[in-house]
BAFI-3210 file (N, C-alpha, C; in Angstrom, 3 decimals, decimal comma, padded with zeros to 6 digits):
// residues 183
n [1|2|3|4|5|6|7|8|9|10|11|12|13|14|15|16|17|18|19|20|21|22|23|24|25|26|27|28|29|30|31|32|33|34|35|36|37|38|39|40|41|42|43|44|45|46|47|48|49|50|51|52|53|54|55|56|57|58|59|60|61|62|63|64|65|66|67|68|69|70|71|72|73|74|75|76|77|78|79|80|81|82|83|84|85|86|87|88|89|90|91|92|93|94|95|96|97|98|99|100|101|102|103|104|105|106|107|108|109|110|111|112|113|114|115|116|117|118|119|120|121|122|123|124|125|126|127|128|129|130|131|132|133|134|135|136|137|138|139|140|141|142|143|144|145|146|147|148|149|150|151|152|153|154|155|156|157|158|159|160|161|162|163|164|165|166|167|168|169|170|171|172|173|174|175|176|177|178|179|180|181|182|183]
n.u [017,940|016,016|014,492|013,664|011,627|010,192|009,254|008,337|005,641|004,723|004,431|002,116|-000,099|-000,607|-001,701|-003,842|-005,590|-005,934|-007,133|-009,377|-010,638|-010,767|-012,129|-014,222|-015,483|-014,816|-017,358|-016,384|-016,487|-019,355|-020,068|-019,311|-019,660|-022,695|-025,737|-026,616|-029,675|-032,202|-033,227|-030,682|-028,830|-030,436|-029,590|-027,177|-026,493|-027,366|-024,777|-022,695|-020,342|-018,201|-016,020|-014,287|-015,998|-016,667|-017,730|-018,341|-017,606|-015,136|-014,547|-016,230|-014,601|-012,938|-014,120|-015,617|-014,303|-015,088|-017,952|-017,534|-015,982|-018,020|-020,264|-018,273|-018,163|-021,154|-022,187|-023,462|-020,053|-018,496|-017,216|-017,103|-016,623|-017,570|-018,309|-020,293|-020,736|-021,432|-019,994|-019,154|-019,912|-017,714|-016,224|-014,319|-011,751|-011,338|-009,834|-007,959|-006,345|-006,452|-004,693|-002,078|-001,282|-001,078|001,303|002,540|003,303|004,317|006,706|007,793|008,077|009,640|012,488|013,187|013,751|015,930|018,105|018,249|019,226|021,981|021,962|020,587|019,731|018,795|015,892|013,845|014,290|014,459|011,190|010,456|011,374|010,146|007,508|007,162|007,560|005,995|004,119|004,412|003,797|001,236|-000,560|000,354|-001,071|-003,127|-004,770|-004,416|-006,407|-008,383|-007,443|-006,855|-008,791|-011,119|-012,763|-014,999|-013,946|-013,836|-013,749|-010,943|-009,740|-010,375|-008,798|-006,605|-005,907|-006,408|-003,933|-001,644|-001,763|-001,651|000,881|002,521|002,159|002,926|005,562|006,600|007,010|009,120|010,831|011,546|012,304|014,347|017,495|019,854|023,402|025,007|028,777]
n.v [-012,565|-014,600|-015,020|-012,737|-012,295|-014,718|-013,841|-011,445|-013,115|-014,594|-013,270|-011,844|-013,685|-014,662|-011,936|-011,266|-013,819|-011,792|-010,230|-010,815|-011,992|-010,147|-007,627|-009,297|-011,514|-010,678|-008,608|-005,660|-004,246|-003,867|-002,364|000,086|001,058|003,119|003,284|004,989|006,876|006,389|009,020|010,719|008,363|008,794|011,957|011,457|010,717|011,440|013,779|015,467|013,389|011,185|010,848|012,744|014,701|016,979|019,513|022,104|022,996|023,362|025,342|027,541|028,604|029,439|031,959|033,073|033,418|033,524|032,930|030,222|029,501|029,734|028,451|026,236|026,025|026,138|023,685|020,802|018,841|017,088|014,729|012,671|009,874|009,190|006,831|006,184|004,778|002,067|-001,473|-004,320|-006,164|-007,854|-008,310|-010,869|-009,172|-007,070|-008,492|-010,216|-007,467|-006,350|-008,508|-007,920|-005,374|-005,938|-007,320|-005,661|-003,632|-005,699|-005,965|-004,104|-003,538|-005,832|-004,959|-002,970|-004,039|-005,436|-003,605|-003,010|-004,539|-005,256|-004,058|-005,189|-008,083|-010,117|-011,843|-010,853|-008,259|-007,685|-008,335|-006,369|-003,529|-004,312|-003,795|-001,413|000,117|-000,391|000,553|003,370|003,965|003,843|005,446|008,161|007,673|006,526|007,356|010,359|011,433|012,045|013,953|016,255|016,218|016,172|013,773|011,258|009,150|006,289|004,665|005,186|004,289|001,738|000,834|001,700|-000,497|-002,543|-002,108|-002,579|-004,787|-006,355|-005,837|-006,395|-009,527|-009,543|-008,707|-010,943|-013,032|-012,422|-011,608|-013,903|-014,800|-013,510|-012,928|-011,619|-012,303|-015,225|-015,770]
n.w [-003,194|-003,599|-000,959|-000,617|-003,098|-002,494|000,149|000,178|-001,347|000,026|002,051|000,348|000,497|003,089|003,715|001,863|003,187|005,760|005,092|004,263|006,108|007,979|007,346|006,158|007,864|010,868|012,390|011,463|009,168|009,314|011,427|011,305|008,308|006,929|006,134|003,037|002,838|000,070|-001,179|-000,918|-002,332|-004,825|-005,174|-006,128|-008,252|-009,824|-009,843|-012,483|-013,235|-012,349|-009,175|-006,512|-004,188|-002,414|000,731|001,714|-001,073|-003,088|-005,061|-003,713|-002,353|-003,409|-004,260|-002,913|-000,241|002,688|002,562|002,577|004,811|006,651|005,534|006,270|008,389|009,783|008,582|007,117|006,862|004,010|002,396|-000,495|-002,424|-005,271|-007,419|-010,493|-012,207|-011,183|-010,334|-010,502|-007,543|-005,582|-007,824|-009,870|-010,720|-009,110|-007,432|-007,917|-008,245|-005,867|-004,391|-005,985|-005,642|-002,904|-002,404|-004,265|-002,208|-000,034|-001,228|-001,663|001,023|001,588|000,508|002,394|003,759|003,719|002,803|004,919|006,774|007,484|009,808|011,516|012,777|014,438|014,829|016,185|015,414|013,263|012,324|014,398|012,688|010,420|011,200|012,702|010,621|009,137|011,162|011,225|008,589|008,468|010,204|009,565|006,664|007,373|009,713|008,941|007,865|009,564|010,838|008,856|006,777|008,197|008,700|009,898|012,509|012,668|010,515|009,566|011,341|012,130|009,639|010,208|012,320|011,305|008,815|010,956|012,336|010,014|008,693|010,725|010,322|008,287|008,963|010,197|008,695|006,733|008,712|008,444|005,689|005,401|006,049|007,301|005,552|006,253|006,566]
ca.u [017,271|015,122|013,914|013,002|010,797|009,111|008,894|007,238|004,988|004,271|003,324|000,680|-001,069|-001,141|-002,809|-005,462|-006,066|-006,202|-007,894|-010,894|-010,935|-011,237|-012,806|-015,743|-015,805|-015,325|-017,872|-015,393|-017,482|-020,731|-020,295|-018,883|-020,504|-023,879|-026,308|-027,424|-031,381|-032,822|-033,011|-029,260|-028,433|-031,045|-028,869|-025,947|-026,882|-027,777|-023,709|-021,826|-019,530|-017,538|-015,044|-014,353|-016,775|-016,780|-019,036|-018,559|-017,212|-013,693|-014,699|-017,136|-013,288|-012,205|-014,857|-016,139|-013,229|-016,152|-018,812|-017,054|-016,188|-019,562|-020,623|-017,903|-018,086|-022,535|-022,071|-022,255|-018,959|-018,759|-016,549|-017,899|-016,164|-018,796|-018,176|-021,582|-020,719|-020,921|-019,296|-019,573|-019,230|-017,080|-015,098|-012,979|-010,691|-010,840|-009,334|-006,778|-005,396|-005,697|-003,468|-000,969|-001,664|-000,817|003,290|003,834|003,626|004,956|007,528|009,032|008,693|011,335|013,619|013,977|014,342|017,842|018,725|019,021|019,788|023,156|021,793|019,047|020,719|018,127|014,303|012,688|014,574|013,642|010,689|009,965|011,408|008,933|006,337|007,276|007,692|004,319|002,390|004,679|003,400|-000,708|-000,369|000,542|-002,082|-004,654|-005,087|-004,947|-007,711|-009,264|-007,292|-006,977|-010,189|-012,456|-013,164|-014,940|-012,567|-014,041|-012,721|-009,710|-008,986|-010,307|-008,032|-004,992|-006,041|-005,861|-002,685|-000,473|-002,157|-001,558|002,168|003,217|001,741|004,127|006,957|006,462|007,463|009,925|011,962|012,029|013,124|015,478|018,398|021,949|024,122|026,657|030,294]
ca.v [-011,978|-015,279|-014,911|-010,902|-012,983|-015,682|-013,453|-010,901|-013,510|-015,412|-012,348|-011,184|-014,542|-014,148|-010,083|-011,959|-013,856|-011,438|-008,784|-011,406|-012,261|-008,368|-006,669|-010,358|-012,238|-009,921|-007,618|-004,309|-003,550|-003,538|-001,525|001,238|001,623|003,497|003,026|006,549|007,030|006,387|010,296|010,670|007,937|009,559|012,832|011,045|010,501|013,935|014,635|015,680|012,691|010,066|011,869|013,239|015,716|017,955|020,029|023,044|023,045|024,226|026,204|028,644|028,960|030,017|032,953|033,553|032,407|034,104|032,945|029,576|029,490|030,017|027,240|024,972|026,179|025,822|022,164|019,524|019,274|016,136|014,647|012,042|009,332|009,202|006,285|006,877|004,010|001,203|-002,273|-005,511|-006,450|-009,035|-008,583|-011,062|-008,483|-006,071|-009,898|-009,821|-005,965|-006,307|-009,104|-007,610|-004,004|-006,210|-008,296|-004,692|-003,467|-006,841|-006,529|-002,633|-003,455|-007,136|-004,473|-002,080|-004,285|-006,087|-002,685|-002,924|-006,019|-005,051|-003,917|-006,716|-009,469|-011,028|-012,017|-009,813|-007,065|-007,730|-008,602|-004,901|-002,658|-004,140|-003,873|-000,515|000,776|-000,537|001,420|004,652|004,878|003,712|006,610|008,761|007,488|006,292|008,325|012,008|012,339|012,508|015,624|017,343|016,259|016,412|012,645|011,100|008,674|005,075|004,257|005,044|003,909|000,099|000,426|001,774|-002,050|-003,207|-002,553|-002,424|-005,804|-006,877|-005,251|-007,243|-010,397|-009,539|-009,057|-012,568|-013,543|-011,290|-011,924|-015,382|-015,127|-011,777|-013,127|-011,427|-013,657|-015,937|-016,308]
ca.w [-003,808|-003,333|000,413|-000,447|-003,770|-001,534|001,293|-000,357|-002,326|001,009|002,895|-000,034|000,150|004,170|004,296|001,060|004,027|007,045|004,786|003,887|007,895|009,391|006,002|005,511|008,796|011,680|012,498|011,800|008,161|010,194|013,004|010,614|007,088|007,642|004,356|003,101|002,353|-000,999|-001,614|-001,407|-003,994|-006,238|-006,090|-006,223|-009,310|-010,750|-009,914|-013,412|-013,286|-011,244|-009,020|-005,145|-004,214|-001,042|000,843|001,122|-002,462|-003,171|-006,154|-003,428|-001,895|-004,804|-005,059|-002,294|000,956|003,650|002,788|002,257|006,013|007,062|005,646|007,079|010,327|010,198|008,813|006,927|006,220|003,971|001,047|-001,198|-003,577|-005,831|-008,585|-011,011|-013,486|-010,190|-010,091|-009,617|-006,109|-004,789|-008,683|-009,237|-010,822|-007,414|-006,137|-008,203|-008,339|-004,602|-004,557|-006,884|-004,771|-001,082|-002,995|-004,310|-000,651|000,697|-001,475|-001,071|002,412|001,581|-000,279|002,705|004,755|002,952|002,760|006,749|007,317|008,164|011,132|011,815|013,026|015,253|013,811|016,281|015,150|011,493|012,872|014,791|011,276|009,415|012,139|012,955|009,011|008,896|012,082|010,747|007,236|008,392|010,899|008,912|005,310|008,418|010,599|008,463|007,314|010,265|011,675|008,102|006,716|009,499|008,595|011,135|012,829|012,288|009,323|009,324|013,298|011,805|008,552|011,007|013,581|009,638|008,966|011,645|012,649|008,716|008,853|012,217|010,255|007,033|009,633|011,080|007,333|006,157|009,203|008,529|004,794|004,929|007,026|007,088|005,559|007,080|006,038]
c.u [016,125|014,285|013,538|011,523|009,618|008,671|007,084|005,666|003,943|003,156|001,626|-000,716|-001,538|-001,875|-003,929|-005,768|-006,754|-007,092|-009,356|-011,437|-011,191|-012,154|-014,826|-015,549|-016,317|-016,494|-017,497|-016,967|-018,822|-021,116|-019,508|-019,731|-022,034|-024,521|-027,303|-028,856|-031,539|-032,510|-031,691|-028,467|-029,486|-030,255|-027,461|-025,873|-026,961|-026,235|-023,008|-021,245|-018,954|-016,422|-015,010|-015,225|-016,541|-017,844|-018,788|-017,873|-015,798|-014,077|-015,382|-015,750|-013,112|-013,067|-015,458|-015,475|-014,524|-016,918|-018,520|-016,450|-016,395|-019,433|-019,630|-017,913|-020,098|-022,378|-023,226|-021,144|-019,143|-017,332|-016,801|-017,254|-016,918|-017,826|-019,412|-021,432|-021,180|-019,524|-019,129|-019,147|-018,596|-016,174|-014,132|-011,551|-010,034|-009,955|-007,697|-005,500|-005,127|-005,124|-001,656|-000,567|-000,340|001,213|003,448|004,269|004,687|006,510|008,704|009,804|010,616|012,850|013,500|014,418|016,078|017,871|019,289|019,035|020,994|023,101|021,024|019,555|019,588|017,047|013,665|013,357|014,627|011,915|010,035|010,256|010,687|007,511|006,190|007,471|006,312|003,525|003,033|003,671|001,166|-000,455|-000,560|-000,952|-003,453|-005,500|-005,261|-005,625|-008,454|-008,734|-007,377|-008,175|-011,477|-013,580|-013,662|-013,640|-012,605|-013,158|-011,815|-009,123|-009,145|-008,938|-006,632|-005,150|-005,656|-004,005|-001,849|-001,066|-000,951|000,399|002,791|002,837|003,398|005,537|007,836|007,334|008,645|011,297|012,527|012,935|013,842|016,595|019,930|022,942|025,336|028,100|030,680]
c.v [-012,544|-014,517|-013,449|-011,808|-014,001|-014,927|-012,879|-012,041|-014,273|-014,590|-011,626|-012,723|-014,417|-012,480|-010,864|-012,164|-013,055|-009,922|-009,707|-011,896|-011,018|-008,003|-007,824|-011,256|-011,376|-008,742|-006,088|-003,736|-002,900|-002,341|-000,003|002,069|001,247|003,668|004,447|006,340|007,114|008,378|010,958|010,229|009,198|011,364|012,667|010,955|010,909|013,835|014,159|014,019|012,194|011,305|012,020|014,846|016,552|018,992|020,631|022,637|023,782|025,470|027,110|028,940|030,076|031,592|033,614|032,592|032,375|033,576|030,806|029,029|029,305|029,017|025,873|025,328|025,303|024,128|022,041|019,518|017,315|016,458|013,095|011,083|008,500|007,536|005,827|005,312|001,808|000,032|-003,147|-006,265|-008,115|-009,343|-009,266|-010,233|-007,916|-007,714|-008,978|-008,906|-005,696|-007,061|-008,438|-006,365|-004,334|-007,196|-006,771|-004,093|-004,427|-006,649|-005,336|-002,936|-004,362|-006,021|-003,402|-002,656|-004,983|-004,794|-002,851|-003,401|-005,923|-004,936|-005,116|-007,763|-009,934|-011,096|-011,145|-008,871|-006,867|-007,613|-007,190|-004,037|-003,054|-004,152|-001,612|000,476|000,862|000,374|002,717|005,009|004,304|004,453|007,859|009,384|007,532|006,868|010,240|012,539|012,313|013,490|016,606|017,356|016,452|014,941|011,720|009,205|006,310|004,124|003,941|004,529|002,619|000,214|001,113|000,115|-002,440|-003,197|-002,889|-003,865|-006,627|-006,541|-006,173|-009,288|-010,662|-009,542|-010,346|-013,003|-013,626|-011,622|-013,031|-015,858|-014,017|-011,970|-011,900|-012,445|-014,279|-015,967|-017,126]
c.w [-003,620|-002,045|000,101|-001,933|-002,745|-000,394|001,637|-000,939|-000,526|001,938|002,665|000,080|001,701|004,526|003,678|002,741|005,531|005,798|004,771|005,415|008,224|008,619|006,445|006,975|010,564|011,240|011,915|010,610|008,836|011,258|012,709|009,376|007,796|006,197|004,354|002,684|000,898|-001,523|-001,933|-002,595|-004,795|-006,390|-006,335|-007,593|-010,404|-011,048|-011,779|-014,173|-012,124|-010,214|-007,370|-004,833|-002,598|-001,061|002,434|-000,046|-002,065|-003,673|-004,997|-002,310|-002,283|-004,799|-003,809|-000,451|002,596|003,488|002,681|003,954|006,855|006,876|006,304|008,249|010,453|009,758|007,612|006,633|005,449|002,542|000,605|-002,130|-003,967|-007,812|-009,634|-011,685|-011,914|-010,471|-009,579|-008,393|-006,283|-006,506|-008,271|-009,663|-010,089|-006,775|-006,498|-008,068|-006,844|-004,067|-004,786|-006,218|-003,124|-001,639|-003,409|-002,739|-000,014|000,302|-001,996|000,515|002,437|001,660|000,888|003,120|004,701|002,971|004,085|007,592|008,183|009,868|011,913|012,396|013,666|014,514|014,463|016,037|013,813|011,825|013,114|013,642|010,599|010,255|012,318|011,883|008,726|009,692|011,352|009,093|007,510|009,740|010,501|007,576|006,546|008,770|010,511|008,159|008,260|011,118|010,272|006,680|007,164|009,395|009,559|011,472|012,142|011,196|009,423|010,576|012,751|010,264|009,220|011,849|011,645|009,006|009,689|011,873|011,160|008,460|009,742|011,731|009,056|007,659|009,789|010,140|006,582|006,797|009,497|007,130|004,412|006,032|006,823|005,996|006,690|006,531|006,875]
res [x|x|x|x|x|x|x|x|x|x|x|x|x|x|x|x|x|x|x|x|x|x|x|x|x|x|x|x|x|x|x|x|x|x|x|x|x|x|x|x|x|x|x|x|x|x|x|x|x|x|x|x|x|x|x|x|x|x|x|x|x|x|x|x|x|x|x|x|x|x|x|x|x|x|x|x|x|x|x|x|x|x|x|x|x|x|x|x|x|x|x|x|x|x|x|x|x|x|x|x|x|x|x|x|x|x|x|x|x|x|x|x|x|x|x|x|x|x|x|x|x|x|x|x|x|x|x|x|x|x|x|x|x|x|x|x|x|x|x|x|x|x|x|x|x|x|x|x|x|x|x|x|x|x|x|x|x|x|x|x|x|x|x|x|x|x|x|x|x|x|x|x|x|x|x|x|x|x|x|x|x|x|x]
***
């Protein structure tokens, strides 16, 4: 159990640094995010509350499915995630919550690895277990919105790459700390 906790903690630290490097130092974000025109920002302020908004809206689907389909086919199609109250940029609490999120993710992976350890005798097999399991989750969660919600691919492909490399780094650490018992 000690290896699970230590490996998860070290993985969290590495993931935190990897996140800072990937999203903060590399030009990934500059190539993905576009600035909204001021008129759209004003319109977003007029929304009644924070939330997820769809264009065309699902209430139209409930009222008039044919009109929903017509607007969907004509475009634009959008999904907006709006937080009206704003937030402090670079908030320490966001970084703290992010670290806890990374630790929880690494801990869950470490527990999965420890349950499968009997079949994973070599360092390489343990590393690939973490990498493949993490990549499977990334394929499902990061690439799915491109298909199901018709999101532009840029952000999701960038997240997929970030997560796969992150799981690879996590695998390097967990494979070292979670090993079969020697008798």
